[in-house]
Residue frames relative to the residue before (quaternion, step in Angstrom):
aa qw qx qy qz dx dy dz
I 1.0000 0.0000 0.0000 0.0000 0.00 0.00 0.00
I 0.1275 -0.7608 0.6343 0.0504 3.53 -0.91 1.02
S 0.0411 0.8105 -0.5838 0.0259 3.57 -0.82 0.85
W 0.0042 0.7603 -0.6495 0.0072 3.53 -1.19 0.66
N 0.7705 -0.4304 0.2139 0.4186 3.57 -1.25 0.20
S 0.7524 0.3871 -0.2421 0.4748 3.66 1.09 -0.40
G 0.8386 -0.0727 0.0419 0.5383 3.63 1.13 -0.08
I 0.3796 -0.6932 0.5717 0.2205 3.52 -1.42 -0.04
I 0.1041 -0.7568 0.6409 0.0759 3.56 -1.09 0.77
N 0.1932 -0.7673 0.6026 0.1039 3.58 -0.80 1.03
S 0.1022 -0.7946 0.5977 0.0294 3.55 -0.94 0.91
E 0.4775 -0.6306 0.5207 0.3213 3.55 -1.21 0.51
N 0.7535 -0.4022 0.2685 0.4454 3.60 -1.27 -0.01
Y 0.7143 0.4509 -0.2572 0.4693 3.63 1.09 -0.59
G 0.6134 -0.6016 0.3352 0.3867 3.59 1.23 0.20
N 0.5074 0.6373 -0.4359 0.3826 3.61 1.23 0.10
R 0.4924 -0.6429 0.4936 0.3170 3.57 -1.05 0.77
V 0.0800 -0.7888 0.6068 0.0574 3.56 -1.06 0.73
K 0.7965 0.0069 0.0198 0.6043 3.57 1.17 -0.57
S 0.0421 -0.7798 0.6246 0.0024 3.54 -1.08 0.81
V 0.0678 -0.7653 0.6388 0.0406 3.58 -1.01 0.84
L 0.0973 0.7906 -0.5919 0.1231 3.55 -0.46 1.27
S 0.8420 -0.0642 -0.0076 0.5357 3.56 -0.70 1.12
G 0.7291 -0.4456 0.2305 0.4655 3.56 0.97 0.89
Q 0.6091 0.5324 -0.3476 0.4740 3.62 1.28 -0.05
T 0.1931 -0.7970 0.5663 0.0820 3.59 -0.64 1.16
T 0.0566 -0.7773 0.6266 0.0013 3.55 -0.96 0.97
F 0.1855 -0.7657 0.6083 0.0963 3.56 -0.98 0.95
F 0.1716 -0.7958 0.5780 0.0559 3.58 -1.01 0.86
I 0.0790 -0.7188 0.6848 0.0898 3.54 -1.26 0.60
G 0.8067 -0.1568 0.0474 0.5678 3.55 -0.20 1.31
N 0.6841 -0.4349 0.3544 0.4662 3.57 -1.07 -0.77
S 0.6544 0.5775 -0.2982 0.3864 3.59 1.23 -0.10
Y 0.7924 0.2155 -0.1114 0.5596 3.64 1.17 -0.21
E 0.1205 0.7657 -0.6303 0.0430 3.54 -1.11 0.73
K 0.1386 -0.7784 0.6092 0.0620 3.53 -1.14 0.70
K 0.0272 -0.7813 0.6216 -0.0496 3.53 -0.72 1.21
G 0.7936 -0.0779 0.0000 0.6034 3.56 -0.22 1.27
T 0.7696 -0.2725 0.2195 0.5342 3.59 -0.59 -1.11
Q 0.5745 0.5979 -0.3788 0.4112 3.60 1.26 -0.15
V 0.1448 -0.7780 0.6095 0.0466 3.55 -0.82 1.11
T 0.0791 -0.7804 0.6199 0.0216 3.57 -0.95 0.95
K 0.0730 -0.7814 0.6196 0.0142 3.56 -0.88 1.03
Y 0.1966 -0.7738 0.5953 0.0906 3.55 -1.02 0.89
Y 0.2009 -0.7833 0.5820 0.0858 3.57 -1.00 0.88
Y 0.1287 -0.8193 0.5588 0.0010 3.56 -0.84 1.08
A 0.0902 -0.7002 0.6976 0.1222 3.50 -1.42 0.33
C 0.7819 -0.0774 -0.0393 0.6173 3.54 -0.34 1.31
P 0.7854 -0.3096 0.1658 0.5097 3.66 -0.77 -0.72
R 0.6041 0.6106 -0.3381 0.3846 3.61 1.25 -0.20
R 0.3565 -0.7185 0.5587 0.2110 3.58 -0.88 0.99
L 0.1917 -0.8319 0.5175 0.0582 3.58 -0.65 1.17
A 0.8169 0.0038 0.0520 0.5745 3.57 1.00 -0.77
V 0.1553 -0.7553 0.6287 0.1002 3.52 -1.34 0.37
R 0.1396 -0.7663 0.6223 0.0781 3.59 -1.05 0.81
R 0.0080 -0.7868 0.6155 -0.0452 3.56 -0.67 1.19
S 0.8464 -0.0889 0.0194 0.5248 3.54 -0.75 1.11
G 0.7642 -0.4022 0.1912 0.4666 3.57 0.92 0.94
T 0.6399 0.5062 -0.3354 0.4709 3.62 1.22 -0.17
L 0.2422 -0.7848 0.5598 0.1100 3.57 -0.68 1.16
S 0.0321 -0.7792 0.6258 -0.0088 3.57 -0.90 0.99
Y 0.2975 -0.7318 0.5861 0.1804 3.55 -0.97 0.91
L 0.3171 -0.7386 0.5652 0.1855 3.55 -1.04 0.79
L 0.1332 -0.8187 0.5580 0.0250 3.54 -0.49 1.22
G 0.1183 -0.8010 0.5855 0.0395 3.55 -0.66 1.13
D 0.3392 -0.7071 0.5642 0.2583 3.54 -1.30 -0.11
H 0.6941 -0.5041 0.3281 0.3956 3.55 -1.27 0.16
L 0.6312 0.5410 -0.3325 0.4454 3.61 1.26 -0.19
G 0.4868 -0.6972 0.4085 0.3317 3.57 1.30 -0.10
R 0.3498 0.7404 -0.5039 0.2748 3.58 1.19 0.43
R 0.7113 -0.4462 0.3315 0.4302 3.54 -1.33 0.30
P 0.4556 -0.7157 0.4553 0.2699 3.60 -0.78 1.01
R 0.3263 -0.7026 0.5952 0.2137 3.55 -1.24 0.54
Q 0.4071 -0.7154 0.5150 0.2392 3.56 -1.19 0.53
A 0.1016 -0.7435 0.6582 0.0606 3.53 -1.13 0.81
V 0.2605 -0.7916 0.5379 0.1272 3.58 -0.61 1.13
Q 0.2646 -0.7431 0.5951 0.1537 3.54 -0.96 0.93
S 0.1435 -0.7819 0.6002 0.0885 3.58 -0.79 0.98
I 0.1699 -0.7771 0.6020 0.0695 3.53 -0.89 0.99
P 0.4084 -0.7415 0.4716 0.2469 3.60 -0.63 1.07
């Protein structure tokens, strides 16, 4: 358990986050691919170690990077 003045993070024996409480908001984690904050579910999609897409509340966004390794930008796919 890691704690500081604004919240608490609970970790399993292997150091992976399983629960976070920050400013009264509880978030549950399953590995690096799933998190649930209140009623909002976020899923992350990977290929090897690289995060390719994120789905928040049913909306899929692709993460677009560049050859310099800068922070990826999101592109939202709309389905009619």
